[in-house]
Backbone as a printed PyTorch tensor [residue, N CA C, xyz], in Angstrom:
tensor([[[ 93.3710, 101.7290, 131.5560],
         [ 94.1890, 100.9310, 131.0240],
         [ 93.9730,  99.9810, 129.6150]],

        [[ 94.5670,  99.9250, 128.3710],
         [ 94.4710,  98.8340, 127.8310],
         [ 95.3000,  97.6980, 127.8880]],

        [[ 95.0870,  96.3630, 127.5200],
         [ 95.9220,  95.3520, 127.4200],
         [ 97.2680,  95.9330, 126.8630]],

        [[ 98.0700,  95.0160, 127.3670],
         [ 99.8690,  95.0250, 126.6810],
         [100.4840,  94.0340, 126.8270]],

        [[101.0230,  93.7180, 125.8790],
         [101.9420,  92.2960, 125.4530],
         [103.4900,  93.0900, 125.6460]],

        [[104.6680,  91.4460, 125.7450],
         [105.7300,  91.4390, 125.9550],
         [106.1030,  92.0310, 124.4590]],

        [[107.5880,  92.6380, 123.9480],
         [108.3820,  92.5830, 122.7690],
         [108.6590,  91.5540, 122.7810]],

        [[109.1390,  90.8340, 123.6840],
         [109.2110,  88.9730, 123.2650],
         [108.2320,  88.5030, 122.8890]],

        [[107.2780,  88.2260, 123.0190],
         [105.8910,  87.9810, 122.6690],
         [105.7650,  88.0510, 121.0260]],

        [[105.9260,  89.6100, 120.4200],
         [105.7970,  90.6140, 119.4080],
         [106.7110,  89.7440, 118.3980]],

        [[108.2350,  89.7010, 119.1050],
         [109.1780,  89.1280, 117.5740],
         [108.9360,  87.6860, 117.8900]],

        [[108.1590,  86.7580, 118.4560],
         [108.2680,  85.4770, 118.4470],
         [107.1120,  85.8960, 117.2480]],

        [[106.2480,  86.2530, 117.0790],
         [105.4020,  86.9850, 115.9310],
         [106.1360,  86.7400, 114.7580]],

        [[106.6590,  87.7940, 115.2190],
         [107.3670,  88.1800, 113.7610],
         [108.1690,  87.5590, 112.9400]],

        [[108.4920,  86.5780, 113.7340],
         [109.7620,  85.4770, 113.0770],
         [108.7540,  84.3770, 112.6530]],

        [[107.7480,  83.7950, 112.8930],
         [106.5770,  83.0800, 112.3960],
         [105.9630,  83.4110, 111.4580]],

        [[105.2470,  84.4720, 111.2340],
         [104.1020,  85.5780, 110.9490],
         [104.7900,  86.2910, 109.6750]],

        [[105.9510,  86.7360, 109.7410],
         [106.8010,  87.6990, 109.2050],
         [108.0500,  87.4380, 108.6620]],

        [[108.4780,  86.2450, 107.8810],
         [109.4480,  86.1170, 107.9310],
         [110.2400,  87.1630, 106.9870]],

        [[111.7400,  87.6450, 107.7030],
         [112.2650,  88.2940, 106.8880],
         [112.0060,  89.7970, 107.6430]],

        [[111.6370,  89.7630, 108.5820],
         [110.7530,  91.0960, 109.1120],
         [112.3080,  91.2900, 109.9620]],

        [[112.7210,  92.7440, 110.1560],
         [113.5260,  93.3220, 111.0530],
         [113.3480,  94.4140, 111.6660]],

        [[113.8260,  94.7110, 113.1690],
         [113.1980,  95.5870, 113.8400],
         [114.5220,  96.1940, 114.3920]],

        [[114.6110,  97.5250, 114.4650],
         [115.7610,  98.3690, 115.2590],
         [115.2600,  99.3300, 115.9910]],

        [[115.9620,  99.5290, 117.2490],
         [115.7250, 100.4550, 117.8750],
         [115.7750, 102.1620, 117.4220]],

        [[115.2140, 102.7810, 117.7400],
         [115.1560, 104.3700, 117.1350],
         [115.3900, 105.3300, 118.1970]],

        [[115.3500, 106.6670, 118.1150],
         [115.3360, 107.3270, 119.3980],
         [114.2490, 107.1920, 120.1090]],

        [[112.8580, 106.7500, 119.7330],
         [111.8480, 107.2310, 120.2950],
         [110.7980, 106.0850, 120.1700]],

        [[111.2100, 105.4530, 119.6720],
         [110.4850, 104.0050, 118.9280],
         [111.0870, 102.8870, 118.4580]],

        [[110.6810, 101.5860, 118.1360],
         [111.2560, 100.0460, 117.4520],
         [110.9290, 100.5550, 115.9690]],

        [[111.5990, 100.4570, 114.9440],
         [111.2450, 100.4000, 113.9390],
         [111.2330,  99.2380, 113.0450]],

        [[110.2620,  98.8470, 112.7410],
         [109.9120,  97.3500, 112.1030],
         [109.7660,  97.5830, 110.2850]],

        [[110.6690,  96.8310, 109.7920],
         [110.4720,  96.7980, 108.4080],
         [110.3340,  94.9260, 108.0390]],

        [[108.9580,  95.2540, 106.9610],
         [108.8160,  94.1750, 106.1510],
         [108.1600,  94.1260, 105.2610]],

        [[108.5920,  93.6930, 104.1340],
         [107.8580,  93.3230, 102.8910],
         [108.2930,  94.8100, 101.8770]],

        [[109.0660,  95.4890, 102.3580],
         [109.5340,  97.0370, 101.8880],
         [108.6280,  97.8560, 102.1330]],

        [[107.7450,  97.4920, 103.3350],
         [107.1290,  98.4990, 104.3570],
         [107.9220,  99.2370, 105.4090]],

        [[107.8460, 100.0550, 105.6770],
         [108.1860, 100.2760, 107.6190],
         [107.1120, 101.0780, 108.1610]],

        [[107.6420, 100.3910, 109.9010],
         [106.3500, 100.8120, 110.6760],
         [107.4900, 101.3630, 111.7670]],

        [[107.4540, 102.8610, 111.8350],
         [107.9940, 103.6980, 112.7290],
         [107.8040, 103.8320, 114.1490]],

        [[105.9590, 103.3880, 114.5410],
         [105.3610, 103.9010, 115.4600],
         [105.6730, 102.7430, 116.9800]],

        [[106.2320, 101.6690, 116.7210],
         [106.0560, 100.8630, 117.9810],
         [106.9780, 101.6990, 118.8700]],

        [[106.5470, 101.4860, 119.7230],
         [106.9400, 101.8380, 120.9260],
         [108.3180, 100.9300, 121.7860]],

        [[109.1660, 101.8290, 122.1320],
         [110.2300, 101.0960, 122.2740],
         [110.6500, 100.2550, 123.8870]],

        [[109.3500, 100.6080, 124.5980],
         [109.1290, 100.3980, 126.0350],
         [109.0080,  98.3510, 125.7120]],

        [[109.3080,  97.6760, 127.1190],
         [109.0570,  96.3660, 127.0800],
         [107.7570,  95.7280, 126.8100]],

        [[107.0580,  96.3940, 127.3740],
         [105.6770,  96.0520, 126.9680],
         [104.5840,  96.8780, 126.2930]],

        [[104.1980,  96.1960, 125.4270],
         [103.3240,  97.2730, 124.0920],
         [101.8130,  97.3790, 124.1870]],

        [[101.0960,  97.9110, 123.7720],
         [ 99.9370,  98.1180, 123.7870],
         [ 99.4520,  97.2000, 122.5520]],

        [[ 97.9290,  96.4830, 123.0850],
         [ 97.6970,  95.7310, 122.0290],
         [ 97.0810,  96.7840, 120.5980]],

        [[ 96.8380,  97.8950, 120.7060],
         [ 96.6410,  98.7180, 119.7240],
         [ 97.9760,  99.0720, 118.9220]],

        [[ 98.3880,  99.2470, 119.1340],
         [100.1020,  99.3210, 118.5980],
         [ 99.7210,  98.2900, 117.5180]],

        [[ 99.7230,  96.9880, 118.3910],
         [100.3710,  95.9200, 117.6100],
         [ 99.1900,  95.6380, 116.6630]],

        [[ 98.0370,  95.5880, 116.7640],
         [ 97.2980,  95.7240, 115.7410],
         [ 97.5360,  96.1280, 114.1420]],

        [[ 97.7210,  98.2480, 115.1540],
         [ 98.2070,  98.8910, 113.7510],
         [ 99.0750,  98.1500, 113.1320]],

        [[100.7430,  97.6660, 113.6700],
         [101.3770,  97.4630, 113.1270],
         [101.2190,  96.1420, 111.7720]],

        [[100.4770,  95.1510, 112.5770],
         [ 99.9290,  94.4450, 111.7540],
         [ 99.3050,  94.4550, 110.4320]],

        [[ 98.0890,  95.2660, 110.5820],
         [ 97.8720,  95.9380, 109.3270],
         [ 98.4000,  96.5140, 108.3660]],

        [[ 99.2210,  97.7100, 108.6920],
         [100.0890,  98.5310, 107.9150],
         [101.1210,  97.2560, 106.8830]],

        [[101.7360,  96.5970, 107.9170],
         [102.8140,  95.7290, 107.3040],
         [101.9820,  94.6300, 106.5000]],

        [[100.8920,  94.4770, 106.8100],
         [ 99.7210,  93.4650, 105.9730],
         [100.5890,  92.1380, 106.2820]],

        [[100.6320,  91.7170, 107.7470],
         [101.0210,  90.9850, 108.3290],
         [ 99.7730,  89.6660, 108.2280]],

        [[ 99.6530,  88.7810, 108.1210],
         [ 98.7010,  87.5310, 108.0680],
         [ 97.8150,  87.7680, 109.5240]],

        [[ 96.8210,  87.9090, 109.7970],
         [ 95.7340,  88.0240, 110.4310],
         [ 95.6980,  86.8910, 111.5280]],

        [[ 95.5670,  85.7870, 110.8540],
         [ 95.1150,  84.2390, 111.4130],
         [ 96.5450,  84.2200, 112.0060]],

        [[ 97.7270,  84.0590, 111.7610],
         [ 98.7030,  83.8010, 112.1200],
         [ 99.3250,  84.6120, 113.2710]],

        [[ 99.3520,  85.8630, 113.2150],
         [ 99.5330,  86.3860, 113.9660],
         [ 98.4920,  86.2220, 115.4630]],

        [[ 97.1310,  85.9640, 114.9720],
         [ 96.4840,  85.5210, 116.2910],
         [ 96.7190,  84.3820, 117.0580]],

        [[ 97.4750,  83.2450, 116.2730],
         [ 98.3520,  82.1100, 117.4690],
         [ 99.0330,  82.4040, 118.3030]],

        [[ 99.6680,  83.6160, 118.1830],
         [100.7320,  84.1540, 118.8020],
         [100.2150,  84.7070, 120.0090]],

        [[ 99.4640,  86.4540, 119.4700],
         [ 99.2430,  87.1710, 120.2250],
         [ 97.5430,  87.5140, 120.4630]],

        [[ 97.5490,  87.8500, 121.5520],
         [ 95.7870,  88.0630, 121.9440],
         [ 95.3770,  88.8040, 121.5360]],

        [[ 94.9500,  88.8930, 119.8570],
         [ 94.0580,  89.9040, 119.2190],
         [ 92.9510,  89.6980, 119.0410]]])
């Protein structure tokens, strides 16, 4: 089992490192929108595996140094 993180921590990181990012619940996942891009694969559960978070950060071009201050990347 890989490391997981609570969505509340991801939300905090998004507020600080991706100002203007929005998210919503979809049928099977969370949809995160930032800077004209849409990431549709973030699991909707409270605990999210770090691999999903890393992929989202890369795809949405969120500053990795900033994200690293909030998440154990």
